[in-house]
C-alpha positions in Angstrom: -21.7 -18.6 -21.1 -21.8 -21.4 -18.4 -19.8 -21.6 -15.3 -18.2 -24.8 -16.4 -17.0 -23.8 -19.9 -15.8 -20.5 -18.2 -13.8 -22.3 -15.7 -12.5 -24.7 -18.2 -11.1 -21.8 -20.5 -9.8 -20.0 -17.4 -7.8 -23.4 -16.4 -6.2 -23.4 -19.7 -5.1 -19.9 -19.3 -3.5 -20.8 -16.0 -6.1 -20.1 -13.3 -5.6 -22.5 -10.4 -8.6 -21.7 -8.6 -11.7 -24.0 -8.0 -14.8 -24.2 -10.3 -16.9 -23.1 -7.3 -15.0 -19.8 -7.0 -15.9 -19.2 -10.6 -19.5 -20.2 -10.3 -19.9 -17.9 -7.3 -18.4 -14.9 -9.0 -20.6 -15.4 -12.2 -23.6 -15.8 -10.0 -22.9 -12.4 -8.4 -22.0 -10.9 -11.7 -25.6 -12.0 -13.1 -27.2 -10.6 -9.8 -25.3 -7.3 -10.2 -23.4 -7.5 -6.9 -19.9 -8.9 -7.7 -17.1 -7.2 -5.9 -14.8 -5.3 -8.2 -11.5 -6.9 -9.2 -8.8 -5.8 -7.1 -5.6 -4.3 -8.6 -2.0 -5.5 -7.4 -0.9 -3.0 -5.0 2.7 -2.5 -4.6 4.2 -3.3 -1.2 4.8 -0.4 1.3 8.6 -0.8 1.0 8.4 -0.5 -3.0 6.3 2.7 -2.5 8.6 4.1 0.1 11.6 3.5 -2.2 9.9 5.3 -4.9 9.1 8.1 -2.9 12.6 8.5 -1.3 14.4 8.3 -4.6 15.3 11.3 -6.5 13.0 11.9 -9.2 15.5 12.0 -12.0 16.9 8.5 -11.1 13.3 6.8 -11.3 12.7 4.8 -14.5 9.7 6.0 -16.7 7.6 3.2 -15.7 8.0 3.8 -11.9 7.6 7.5 -12.3 4.1 7.1 -13.7 3.2 5.3 -10.5 4.0 8.3 -8.6 1.9 10.7 -10.6 
C-alpha cells in the first residue's frame, strides 16, 4: 500500500494530519523502527478522582482502569 492511498483513506476517516506524517510513519514501519502508538492517558486529575472515590461508587468501566 502506498503512502498516498493510505493517507487518502485516512483523510476519509477523519485524520487531519499531513501526508508527510503518514509517509514518514510508513517508512519507519517498513524499516522496522517505528514508534509504538501511544494510548490516551487519563489526566492526573481523573486518575486521582478514581483513586480517592469509594470503590463501590465507581462505575464498572472506571473500576477496570484501576485494576
